[in-house]
TORKOLMAR-338681 format. One record per atom (N, C-alpha, C, O): residue in three letters; residue number from 0; x, y, z; atom name. Coordinates in Angstrom, 3 decimals. Example, Ala and Ser with C-alpha at 12.3 -4.5 7.8 and 13.67 -1.06 7.14 Angstrom:
% TORKOLMAR-338681
<nugu "Ala",0,<13.190,-5.690,7.800>,"N">
<nugu "Ala",0,<12.300,-4.500,7.800>,"CA">
<nugu "Ala",0,<13.200,-3.300,7.800>,"C">
<nugu "Ala",0,<14.236,-3.319,8.465>,"O">
<nugu "Ser",1,<12.850,-2.250,7.080>,"N">
<nugu "Ser",1,<13.670,-1.060,7.140>,"CA">
<nugu "Ser",1,<12.900,0.030,7.870>,"C">
<nugu "Ser",1,<13.409,1.138,8.039>,"O">
This chain:
% TORKOLMAR-338681
<nugu "Met",0,<-16.198,6.975,-0.076>,"N">
<nugu "Met",0,<-14.809,7.582,-0.517>,"CA">
<nugu "Met",0,<-14.614,8.723,-0.172>,"C">
<nugu "Met",0,<-13.563,9.322,-0.400>,"O">
<nugu "Glu",1,<-16.059,9.423,0.717>,"N">
<nugu "Glu",1,<-15.315,11.101,0.480>,"CA">
<nugu "Glu",1,<-13.860,10.516,1.703>,"C">
<nugu "Glu",1,<-12.755,10.748,1.213>,"O">
<nugu "Ile",2,<-13.831,10.103,2.571>,"N">
<nugu "Ile",2,<-12.900,10.044,3.814>,"CA">
<nugu "Ile",2,<-11.615,9.864,2.808>,"C">
<nugu "Ile",2,<-10.655,10.626,2.689>,"O">
<nugu "Phe",3,<-11.851,8.755,2.188>,"N">
<nugu "Phe",3,<-10.078,8.874,1.244>,"CA">
<nugu "Phe",3,<-9.805,9.543,0.560>,"C">
<nugu "Phe",3,<-8.625,9.659,0.230>,"O">
<nugu "Asn",4,<-11.130,10.549,-0.146>,"N">
<nugu "Asn",4,<-10.288,12.005,-1.213>,"CA">
<nugu "Asn",4,<-9.754,12.467,-0.189>,"C">
<nugu "Asn",4,<-8.542,12.258,-0.144>,"O">
<nugu "Asp",5,<-10.390,13.286,1.071>,"N">
<nugu "Asp",5,<-10.028,14.007,2.229>,"CA">
<nugu "Asp",5,<-8.538,14.165,2.506>,"C">
<nugu "Asp",5,<-7.699,15.062,2.596>,"O">
<nugu "Asp",6,<-8.661,12.487,2.621>,"N">
<nugu "Asp",6,<-7.561,12.373,2.904>,"CA">
<nugu "Asp",6,<-5.856,12.404,2.271>,"C">
<nugu "Asp",6,<-4.729,12.757,2.619>,"O">
<nugu "Val",7,<-6.517,11.827,1.212>,"N">
<nugu "Val",7,<-5.505,12.247,-0.356>,"CA">
<nugu "Val",7,<-4.946,13.738,-0.004>,"C">
<nugu "Val",7,<-3.809,13.938,0.423>,"O">
<nugu "Ile",8,<-6.235,15.090,-0.326>,"N">
<nugu "Ile",8,<-6.163,16.767,-0.487>,"CA">
<nugu "Ile",8,<-5.289,16.598,1.051>,"C">
<nugu "Ile",8,<-4.331,17.371,1.038>,"O">
<nugu "Asn",9,<-5.364,15.869,2.235>,"N">
<nugu "Asn",9,<-4.739,16.665,3.229>,"CA">
<nugu "Asn",9,<-3.764,16.655,3.184>,"C">
<nugu "Asn",9,<-3.013,17.548,3.578>,"O">
<nugu "Tyr",10,<-3.376,15.314,2.531>,"N">
<nugu "Tyr",10,<-1.540,14.692,2.371>,"CA">
<nugu "Tyr",10,<-1.270,15.423,1.369>,"C">
<nugu "Tyr",10,<-0.055,15.237,1.307>,"O">
<nugu "Leu",11,<-1.524,16.150,0.501>,"N">
<nugu "Leu",11,<-1.073,17.178,-0.447>,"CA">
<nugu "Leu",11,<-0.333,18.464,0.012>,"C">
<nugu "Leu",11,<0.769,19.010,-0.039>,"O">
<nugu "Gln",12,<-1.760,18.646,0.555>,"N">
<nugu "Gln",12,<-2.085,20.221,1.865>,"CA">
<nugu "Gln",12,<-0.065,20.274,2.404>,"C">
<nugu "Gln",12,<1.045,20.749,2.162>,"O">
<nugu "Glu",13,<-1.145,19.057,3.549>,"N">
<nugu "Glu",13,<0.549,19.242,4.080>,"CA">
<nugu "Glu",13,<1.814,18.683,3.376>,"C">
<nugu "Glu",13,<2.602,19.251,4.132>,"O">
<nugu "Asn",14,<2.272,18.303,2.891>,"N">
<nugu "Asn",14,<3.098,18.203,2.391>,"CA">
<nugu "Asn",14,<3.775,18.916,1.152>,"C">
<nugu "Asn",14,<4.762,18.667,0.460>,"O">
<nugu "Asn",15,<2.658,20.073,1.176>,"N">
<nugu "Asn",15,<3.010,21.443,-0.046>,"CA">
<nugu "Asn",15,<3.235,20.174,-1.273>,"C">
<nugu "Asn",15,<4.432,20.074,-1.540>,"O">
<nugu "Thr",16,<2.493,19.347,-1.945>,"N">
<nugu "Thr",16,<3.018,18.752,-3.015>,"CA">
<nugu "Thr",16,<1.712,18.680,-3.977>,"C">
<nugu "Thr",16,<0.604,19.147,-3.712>,"O">
<nugu "Thr",17,<1.954,18.243,-4.719>,"N">
<nugu "Thr",17,<0.991,17.806,-6.308>,"CA">
<nugu "Thr",17,<0.825,15.864,-6.959>,"C">
<nugu "Thr",17,<1.507,14.856,-7.142>,"O">
<nugu "Ile",18,<-0.332,16.289,-7.056>,"N">
<nugu "Ile",18,<-0.579,15.202,-7.910>,"CA">
<nugu "Ile",18,<-0.039,14.508,-8.807>,"C">
<nugu "Ile",18,<-0.080,13.301,-9.044>,"O">
<nugu "Asp",19,<0.879,16.037,-9.681>,"N">
<nugu "Asp",19,<1.830,15.778,-10.520>,"CA">
<nugu "Asp",19,<3.538,15.764,-10.304>,"C">
<nugu "Asp",19,<4.241,15.227,-11.159>,"O">
<nugu "Ser",20,<4.055,16.315,-9.255>,"N">
<nugu "Ser",20,<4.864,15.803,-8.707>,"CA">
<nugu "Ser",20,<5.032,14.574,-7.804>,"C">
<nugu "Ser",20,<6.117,14.298,-7.292>,"O">
<nugu "Ile",21,<4.192,14.026,-7.669>,"N">
<nugu "Ile",21,<3.845,12.128,-7.410>,"CA">
<nugu "Ile",21,<3.877,12.122,-8.419>,"C">
<nugu "Ile",21,<4.540,11.194,-8.881>,"O">
<nugu "Gln",22,<3.546,12.614,-8.942>,"N">
<nugu "Gln",22,<4.105,11.330,-10.518>,"CA">
<nugu "Gln",22,<5.129,11.741,-11.532>,"C">
<nugu "Gln",22,<5.313,11.089,-12.560>,"O">
<nugu "Lys",23,<5.749,12.755,-11.253>,"N">
<nugu "Lys",23,<6.809,12.476,-11.794>,"CA">
<nugu "Lys",23,<8.149,12.247,-11.082>,"C">
<nugu "Lys",23,<9.195,11.879,-11.615>,"O">
<nugu "Lys",24,<7.914,12.564,-9.621>,"N">
<nugu "Lys",24,<9.441,11.821,-8.905>,"CA">
<nugu "Lys",24,<9.085,10.018,-8.857>,"C">
<nugu "Lys",24,<9.882,9.080,-8.826>,"O">
<nugu "Tyr",25,<7.704,10.017,-8.866>,"N">
<nugu "Tyr",25,<7.716,8.231,-9.376>,"CA">
<nugu "Tyr",25,<8.398,7.345,-10.880>,"C">
<nugu "Tyr",25,<8.829,6.256,-11.261>,"O">
<nugu "Asn",26,<8.106,8.729,-11.313>,"N">
<nugu "Asn",26,<8.630,8.067,-13.420>,"CA">
<nugu "Asn",26,<10.048,8.015,-13.234>,"C">
<nugu "Asn",26,<10.684,7.056,-13.671>,"O">
<nugu "Asp",27,<10.857,9.391,-12.347>,"N">
<nugu "Asp",27,<11.980,9.235,-12.182>,"CA">
<nugu "Asp",27,<12.930,8.146,-11.211>,"C">
<nugu "Asp",27,<14.088,7.731,-11.248>,"O">
<nugu "Ser",28,<11.587,7.921,-10.225>,"N">
<nugu "Ser",28,<12.873,6.692,-9.583>,"CA">
<nugu "Ser",28,<12.524,5.674,-10.125>,"C">
<nugu "Ser",28,<11.461,5.388,-10.676>,"O">
<nugu "Lys",29,<13.963,4.781,-9.878>,"N">
<nugu "Lys",29,<14.410,3.621,-10.773>,"CA">
<nugu "Lys",29,<13.738,2.693,-9.641>,"C">
<nugu "Lys",29,<13.720,3.040,-8.460>,"O">
<nugu "Glu",30,<13.136,1.371,-10.144>,"N">
<nugu "Glu",30,<12.696,0.357,-10.001>,"CA">
<nugu "Glu",30,<13.425,-0.200,-8.758>,"C">
<nugu "Glu",30,<14.595,0.173,-8.682>,"O">
<nugu "Val",31,<13.076,-0.857,-7.955>,"N">
<nugu "Val",31,<14.381,-1.827,-6.978>,"CA">
<nugu "Val",31,<13.635,-2.692,-7.162>,"C">
<nugu "Val",31,<12.486,-2.525,-7.572>,"O">
<nugu "Glu",32,<14.389,-4.284,-6.764>,"N">
<nugu "Glu",32,<13.784,-5.376,-6.985>,"CA">
<nugu "Glu",32,<14.490,-6.163,-5.505>,"C">
<nugu "Glu",32,<15.604,-6.529,-5.129>,"O">
<nugu "Lys",33,<13.505,-6.153,-5.137>,"N">
<nugu "Lys",33,<13.798,-6.112,-3.637>,"CA">
<nugu "Lys",33,<14.363,-8.377,-3.610>,"C">
<nugu "Lys",33,<13.425,-9.172,-3.666>,"O">
<nugu "Thr",34,<14.997,-8.618,-3.575>,"N">
<nugu "Thr",34,<14.638,-9.969,-3.240>,"CA">
<nugu "Thr",34,<15.066,-10.782,-1.804>,"C">
<nugu "Thr",34,<15.998,-10.460,-1.067>,"O">
<nugu "Pro",35,<13.977,-12.111,-1.576>,"N">
<nugu "Pro",35,<13.788,-11.887,0.058>,"CA">
<nugu "Pro",35,<15.807,-12.838,0.346>,"C">
<nugu "Pro",35,<16.756,-12.821,-0.437>,"O">
<nugu "Ser",36,<15.733,-13.314,1.347>,"N">
<nugu "Ser",36,<16.502,-13.777,1.830>,"CA">
<nugu "Ser",36,<16.655,-15.347,1.618>,"C">
<nugu "Ser",36,<15.606,-15.710,1.085>,"O">
<nugu "Gln",37,<16.958,-15.739,1.683>,"N">
<nugu "Gln",37,<17.691,-17.368,1.674>,"CA">
<nugu "Gln",37,<16.681,-18.486,2.742>,"C">
<nugu "Gln",37,<15.998,-19.492,2.550>,"O">
<nugu "Glu",38,<17.216,-17.282,4.409>,"N">
<nugu "Glu",38,<16.070,-18.037,4.823>,"CA">
<nugu "Glu",38,<14.711,-17.277,5.133>,"C">
<nugu "Glu",38,<14.312,-17.325,6.297>,"O">
<nugu "Tyr",39,<14.119,-16.726,4.389>,"N">
<nugu "Tyr",39,<13.115,-16.543,4.359>,"CA">
<nugu "Tyr",39,<12.175,-17.639,3.037>,"C">
<nugu "Tyr",39,<10.986,-17.942,2.936>,"O">
<nugu "Ile",40,<13.659,-18.047,2.021>,"N">
<nugu "Ile",40,<12.911,-18.690,0.861>,"CA">
<nugu "Ile",40,<12.693,-20.307,1.036>,"C">
<nugu "Ile",40,<11.877,-20.977,0.404>,"O">
<nugu "Arg",41,<13.882,-20.931,2.340>,"N">
<nugu "Arg",41,<13.911,-22.104,2.887>,"CA">
<nugu "Arg",41,<12.357,-22.641,3.967>,"C">
<nugu "Arg",41,<11.798,-23.693,4.278>,"O">
<nugu "Glu",42,<12.154,-20.808,4.277>,"N">
<nugu "Glu",42,<10.794,-21.090,5.544>,"CA">
<nugu "Glu",42,<9.949,-21.108,4.646>,"C">
<nugu "Glu",42,<9.207,-22.089,4.588>,"O">
<nugu "Ile",43,<9.810,-20.048,3.692>,"N">
<nugu "Ile",43,<8.730,-20.342,3.438>,"CA">
<nugu "Ile",43,<8.443,-21.501,2.007>,"C">
<nugu "Ile",43,<7.263,-21.813,1.843>,"O">
<nugu "Asn",44,<9.199,-21.943,1.288>,"N">
<nugu "Asn",44,<9.421,-23.800,0.989>,"CA">
<nugu "Asn",44,<8.737,-24.936,2.001>,"C">
<nugu "Asn",44,<7.757,-25.628,1.726>,"O">
<nugu "Ser",45,<9.368,-24.947,3.021>,"N">
<nugu "Ser",45,<9.185,-26.091,3.971>,"CA">
<nugu "Ser",45,<7.418,-25.913,4.508>,"C">
<nugu "Ser",45,<6.603,-26.712,4.968>,"O">
<nugu "Met",46,<7.375,-24.576,4.200>,"N">
<nugu "Met",46,<5.280,-24.653,4.877>,"CA">
<nugu "Met",46,<4.606,-25.073,4.051>,"C">
<nugu "Met",46,<5.038,-25.003,2.900>,"O">
<nugu "Asp",47,<3.099,-25.759,4.321>,"N">
<nugu "Asp",47,<2.490,-26.993,3.830>,"CA">
<nugu "Asp",47,<2.184,-25.470,2.985>,"C">
<nugu "Asp",47,<2.743,-24.374,3.035>,"O">
<nugu "Glu",48,<0.994,-26.012,2.188>,"N">
<nugu "Glu",48,<0.166,-25.100,1.064>,"CA">
<nugu "Glu",48,<-0.155,-23.863,1.969>,"C">
<nugu "Glu",48,<0.220,-22.708,1.766>,"O">
<nugu "Arg",49,<-0.794,-24.247,2.837>,"N">
<nugu "Arg",49,<-2.100,-23.384,3.158>,"CA">
<nugu "Arg",49,<-1.033,-22.488,4.114>,"C">
<nugu "Arg",49,<-0.716,-21.305,3.988>,"O">
<nugu "Arg",50,<-0.761,-23.104,4.736>,"N">
<nugu "Arg",50,<0.722,-22.051,5.762>,"CA">
<nugu "Arg",50,<0.865,-20.994,5.237>,"C">
<nugu "Arg",50,<0.684,-19.932,5.832>,"O">
<nugu "Arg",51,<1.269,-21.104,3.841>,"N">
<nugu "Arg",51,<1.893,-20.999,2.469>,"CA">
<nugu "Arg",51,<0.780,-19.027,1.994>,"C">
<nugu "Arg",51,<0.878,-17.816,1.794>,"O">
<nugu "Tyr",52,<-0.065,-20.150,2.093>,"N">
<nugu "Tyr",52,<-1.188,-18.913,1.339>,"CA">
<nugu "Tyr",52,<-1.443,-18.188,2.382>,"C">
<nugu "Tyr",52,<-1.922,-17.109,2.033>,"O">
<nugu "Glu",53,<-1.338,-18.294,3.522>,"N">
<nugu "Glu",53,<-2.050,-17.319,5.265>,"CA">
<nugu "Glu",53,<-0.749,-16.351,5.471>,"C">
<nugu "Glu",53,<-0.898,-15.232,5.961>,"O">
<nugu "Gln",54,<0.767,-16.926,5.002>,"N">
<nugu "Gln",54,<1.521,-16.186,5.194>,"CA">
<nugu "Gln",54,<1.703,-14.729,4.316>,"C">
<nugu "Gln",54,<2.051,-13.592,4.634>,"O">
<nugu "Met",55,<1.235,-15.447,2.905>,"N">
<nugu "Met",55,<0.996,-14.204,1.923>,"CA">
<nugu "Met",55,<-0.077,-12.985,1.767>,"C">
<nugu "Met",55,<-0.075,-11.763,1.620>,"O">
<nugu "Lys",56,<-1.025,-14.104,1.895>,"N">
<nugu "Lys",56,<-2.499,-13.409,2.990>,"CA">
<nugu "Lys",56,<-1.352,-12.115,3.716>,"C">
<nugu "Lys",56,<-1.155,-10.984,3.271>,"O">
<nugu "Phe",57,<-0.891,-12.597,4.636>,"N">
<nugu "Phe",57,<-0.916,-11.554,5.994>,"CA">
<nugu "Phe",57,<0.596,-10.453,5.471>,"C">
<nugu "Phe",57,<0.654,-9.430,6.153>,"O">
<nugu "Glu",58,<1.630,-10.571,4.490>,"N">
<nugu "Glu",58,<2.318,-9.502,3.821>,"CA">
<nugu "Glu",58,<1.357,-8.865,3.012>,"C">
<nugu "Glu",58,<1.471,-7.678,2.707>,"O">
<nugu "Gln",59,<0.590,-9.439,2.713>,"N">
<nugu "Gln",59,<0.128,-8.581,1.299>,"CA">
<nugu "Gln",59,<-0.532,-7.768,2.716>,"C">
<nugu "Gln",59,<-0.110,-6.618,2.839>,"O">
<nugu "Gln",60,<-1.429,-8.193,3.699>,"N">
<nugu "Gln",60,<-2.236,-7.114,4.112>,"CA">
<nugu "Gln",60,<-1.364,-6.369,5.306>,"C">
<nugu "Gln",60,<-1.898,-5.861,6.292>,"O">
<nugu "Leu",61,<0.062,-6.383,5.062>,"N">
<nugu "Leu",61,<0.621,-5.496,5.712>,"CA">
<nugu "Leu",61,<1.514,-4.209,5.068>,"C">
<nugu "Leu",61,<2.079,-3.260,5.610>,"O">
<nugu "Glu",62,<1.346,-4.708,3.374>,"N">
<nugu "Glu",62,<2.089,-4.107,2.461>,"CA">
<nugu "Glu",62,<0.403,-2.751,2.534>,"C">
<nugu "Glu",62,<0.680,-1.573,2.757>,"O">
<nugu "Leu",63,<-0.683,-3.029,2.386>,"N">
<nugu "Leu",63,<-1.743,-2.321,2.298>,"CA">
<nugu "Leu",63,<-1.790,-1.543,3.177>,"C">
<nugu "Leu",63,<-1.909,-0.371,2.818>,"O">
<nugu "Leu",64,<-1.712,-1.853,4.858>,"N">
<nugu "Leu",64,<-1.704,-0.724,5.195>,"CA">
<nugu "Leu",64,<-0.314,0.076,5.711>,"C">
<nugu "Leu",64,<-0.278,1.199,6.213>,"O">
<nugu "Ile",65,<0.890,-0.881,5.425>,"N">
<nugu "Ile",65,<2.163,0.491,5.296>,"CA">
<nugu "Ile",65,<2.036,1.363,3.899>,"C">
<nugu "Ile",65,<2.876,2.245,3.719>,"O">
<nugu "Asn",66,<0.908,1.124,2.804>,"N">
<nugu "Asn",66,<0.651,2.010,1.756>,"CA">
<nugu "Asn",66,<-0.359,3.077,2.464>,"C">
<nugu "Asn",66,<-0.128,4.280,2.344>,"O">
<nugu "Leu",67,<-1.592,2.565,3.279>,"N">
<nugu "Leu",67,<-2.171,3.637,3.476>,"CA">
<nugu "Leu",67,<-1.905,4.623,4.521>,"C">
<nugu "Leu",67,<-2.573,5.652,4.628>,"O">
<nugu "Lys",68,<-0.662,4.232,5.507>,"N">
<nugu "Lys",68,<-0.058,4.982,5.850>,"CA">
<nugu "Lys",68,<0.441,6.083,5.420>,"C">
<nugu "Lys",68,<0.153,7.278,5.493>,"O">
<nugu "Gln",69,<1.127,5.542,5.026>,"N">
<nugu "Gln",69,<2.047,6.655,3.923>,"CA">
<nugu "Gln",69,<1.010,7.310,3.353>,"C">
<nugu "Gln",69,<1.122,8.411,3.893>,"O">
<nugu "Met",70,<-0.034,7.397,2.545>,"N">
<nugu "Met",70,<-0.964,7.868,1.942>,"CA">
<nugu "Met",70,<-1.547,9.758,3.201>,"C">
<nugu "Met",70,<-1.905,10.928,3.066>,"O">
<nugu "Ala",71,<-1.234,8.726,4.238>,"N">
<nugu "Ala",71,<-2.442,9.534,5.567>,"CA">
<nugu "Ala",71,<-1.263,9.325,6.732>,"C">
<nugu "Ala",71,<-1.480,8.440,7.559>,"O">
<nugu "Pro",72,<-0.479,9.814,6.800>,"N">
<nugu "Pro",72,<0.687,9.791,7.844>,"CA">
<nugu "Pro",72,<0.328,10.072,9.109>,"C">
<nugu "Pro",72,<0.593,9.358,10.077>,"O">
<nugu "Thr",73,<-0.276,11.103,9.139>,"N">
<nugu "Thr",73,<-1.122,12.034,10.958>,"CA">
<nugu "Thr",73,<-1.754,10.773,11.081>,"C">
<nugu "Thr",73,<-1.285,10.095,11.995>,"O">
<nugu "Asn",74,<-2.750,10.210,10.388>,"N">
<nugu "Asn",74,<-3.602,9.319,10.542>,"CA">
<nugu "Asn",74,<-2.680,8.065,11.493>,"C">
<nugu "Asn",74,<-1.488,7.776,11.390>,"O">
<nugu "Asp",75,<-3.801,7.445,12.483>,"N">
<nugu "Asp",75,<-3.031,6.327,13.110>,"CA">
<nugu "Asp",75,<-3.823,4.932,12.430>,"C">
<nugu "Asp",75,<-5.004,4.700,12.171>,"O">
<nugu "Ile",76,<-2.307,3.983,12.253>,"N">
<nugu "Ile",76,<-3.549,2.894,11.234>,"CA">
<nugu "Ile",76,<-2.706,1.819,12.656>,"C">
<nugu "Ile",76,<-1.715,2.013,13.360>,"O">
<nugu "Ser",77,<-3.637,0.778,12.565>,"N">
<nugu "Ser",77,<-4.046,-0.462,13.672>,"CA">
<nugu "Ser",77,<-4.454,-1.359,12.552>,"C">
<nugu "Ser",77,<-5.266,-1.209,11.640>,"O">
<nugu "Leu",78,<-3.087,-3.027,13.122>,"N">
<nugu "Leu",78,<-3.444,-3.747,12.306>,"CA">
<nugu "Leu",78,<-4.933,-4.163,12.808>,"C">
<nugu "Leu",78,<-5.059,-4.858,13.817>,"O">
<nugu "Asn",79,<-5.963,-3.748,12.126>,"N">
<nugu "Asn",79,<-7.032,-4.281,13.069>,"CA">
<nugu "Asn",79,<-8.437,-4.815,11.280>,"C">
<nugu "Asn",79,<-8.053,-4.098,10.356>,"O">
<nugu "Met",80,<-9.065,-5.273,11.026>,"N">
<nugu "Met",80,<-9.927,-5.542,10.496>,"CA">
<nugu "Met",80,<-10.527,-3.943,9.518>,"C">
<nugu "Met",80,<-10.801,-3.864,8.320>,"O">
<nugu "Lys",81,<-10.571,-2.700,10.732>,"N">
<nugu "Lys",81,<-11.010,-1.322,10.129>,"CA">
<nugu "Lys",81,<-10.275,-0.564,9.538>,"C">
<nugu "Lys",81,<-10.814,0.356,8.921>,"O">
<nugu "Cys",82,<-8.602,-0.697,9.515>,"N">
<nugu "Cys",82,<-7.988,-0.326,8.890>,"CA">
<nugu "Cys",82,<-7.297,-0.873,7.876>,"C">
<nugu "Cys",82,<-6.640,-0.115,7.162>,"O">
<nugu "Leu",83,<-7.309,-2.445,7.582>,"N">
<nugu "Leu",83,<-7.539,-2.842,6.607>,"CA">
<nugu "Leu",83,<-8.676,-3.135,5.432>,"C">
<nugu "Leu",83,<-8.499,-3.570,4.294>,"O">
<nugu "Asn",84,<-9.601,-2.844,5.934>,"N">
<nugu "Asn",84,<-10.697,-2.515,5.149>,"CA">
<nugu "Asn",84,<-10.415,-0.719,4.494>,"C">
<nugu "Asn",84,<-10.222,-0.279,3.361>,"O">
<nugu "Lys",85,<-10.486,-0.260,5.463>,"N">
<nugu "Lys",85,<-9.749,1.378,4.738>,"CA">
<nugu "Lys",85,<-9.189,0.899,3.335>,"C">
<nugu "Lys",85,<-9.676,1.101,2.222>,"O">
<nugu "Ala",86,<-7.430,-0.149,3.860>,"N">
<nugu "Ala",86,<-6.605,0.225,3.085>,"CA">
<nugu "Ala",86,<-7.040,-0.343,1.639>,"C">
<nugu "Ala",86,<-6.442,-0.156,0.580>,"O">
<nugu "Ile",87,<-7.966,-0.922,1.802>,"N">
<nugu "Ile",87,<-7.948,-2.468,0.663>,"CA">
<nugu "Ile",87,<-9.414,-1.152,-0.150>,"C">
<nugu "Ile",87,<-10.030,-1.471,-1.167>,"O">
<nugu "Arg",88,<-9.546,-0.433,0.241>,"N">
<nugu "Arg",88,<-10.780,0.495,-0.171>,"CA">
<nugu "Arg",88,<-9.935,1.121,0.073>,"C">
<nugu "Arg",88,<-10.187,1.547,1.200>,"O">
<nugu "Met",89,<-8.721,1.631,-0.343>,"N">
<nugu "Met",89,<-8.114,3.173,-1.142>,"CA">
<nugu "Met",89,<-7.531,2.500,-2.276>,"C">
<nugu "Met",89,<-7.332,2.905,-3.421>,"O">
<nugu "Tyr",90,<-7.323,1.514,-1.787>,"N">
<nugu "Tyr",90,<-6.052,0.724,-3.199>,"CA">
<nugu "Tyr",90,<-7.205,0.471,-4.282>,"C">
<nugu "Tyr",90,<-7.072,0.649,-5.493>,"O">
<nugu "Gln",91,<-8.422,-0.001,-3.596>,"N">
<nugu "Gln",91,<-9.351,0.076,-4.912>,"CA">
<nugu "Gln",91,<-9.942,1.398,-5.464>,"C">
<nugu "Gln",91,<-10.270,1.462,-6.649>,"O">
<nugu "Gln",92,<-10.049,2.203,-4.825>,"N">
<nugu "Gln",92,<-10.084,3.821,-5.346>,"CA">
<nugu "Gln",92,<-8.488,4.049,-6.193>,"C">
<nugu "Gln",92,<-8.485,4.227,-7.411>,"O">
<nugu "Leu",93,<-7.664,4.029,-5.687>,"N">
<nugu "Leu",93,<-6.151,3.971,-6.417>,"CA">
<nugu "Leu",93,<-6.243,3.557,-7.819>,"C">
<nugu "Leu",93,<-5.591,4.114,-8.702>,"O">
<nugu "His",94,<-7.369,2.199,-8.115>,"N">
<nugu "His",94,<-6.904,1.472,-9.346>,"CA">
<nugu "His",94,<-8.047,1.849,-10.111>,"C">
<nugu "His",94,<-8.001,1.963,-11.336>,"O">
<nugu "Lys",95,<-9.332,2.098,-9.253>,"N">
<nugu "Lys",95,<-10.232,2.840,-10.294>,"CA">
<nugu "Lys",95,<-9.656,4.378,-10.560>,"C">
<nugu "Lys",95,<-10.567,4.921,-11.184>,"O">
<nugu "Met",96,<-8.764,5.176,-10.415>,"N">
<nugu "Met",96,<-8.993,6.129,-10.810>,"CA">
<nugu "Met",96,<-7.253,6.117,-11.602>,"C">
<nugu "Met",96,<-7.195,7.344,-11.691>,"O">
<nugu "Lys",97,<-6.709,5.930,-11.840>,"N">
<nugu "Lys",97,<-5.419,4.860,-12.484>,"CA">
<nugu "Lys",97,<-6.293,4.075,-13.783>,"C">
<nugu "Lys",97,<-5.481,3.577,-14.562>,"O">
<nugu "Asp",98,<-7.666,3.851,-14.192>,"N">
<nugu "Asp",98,<-8.046,3.548,-15.028>,"CA">
<nugu "Asp",98,<-8.643,4.771,-15.605>,"C">
<nugu "Asp",98,<-8.222,5.153,-16.697>,"O">
<nugu "Gln",99,<-9.642,5.477,-14.954>,"N">
<nugu "Gln",99,<-9.979,6.876,-15.773>,"CA">
<nugu "Gln",99,<-8.896,7.749,-16.154>,"C">
<nugu "Gln",99,<-9.104,8.426,-17.161>,"O">
<nugu "Ile",100,<-8.100,7.846,-15.737>,"N">
<nugu "Ile",100,<-6.650,8.518,-16.120>,"CA">
<nugu "Ile",100,<-6.135,7.903,-17.596>,"C">
<nugu "Ile",100,<-5.621,8.548,-18.510>,"O">
<nugu "Glu",101,<-6.431,6.435,-17.556>,"N">
<nugu "Glu",101,<-5.584,5.534,-18.738>,"CA">
<nugu "Glu",101,<-6.592,5.669,-20.046>,"C">
<nugu "Glu",101,<-6.296,5.129,-21.112>,"O">
């Protein structure tokens, strides 16, 4: 997890920000509801259960990789298992930190 911590510290330093400012920005922001298109809904509904599961899994993996890139913008992020594992560890570490704060 030291790599993750270094990435967070580098991100904060490079962007001249602090956890407090990130938290304030998050708290002040309004949640935006994302509504999928009707075409997407039809396509998902037409899939069999196994394919729907695979689609949802892939979308979650992409979301994790996007979040990893946002946390470490200078790092090269690829669509591969190495980066995906790193993104999952980052997600788990964030939730662990969140639980410790609460």
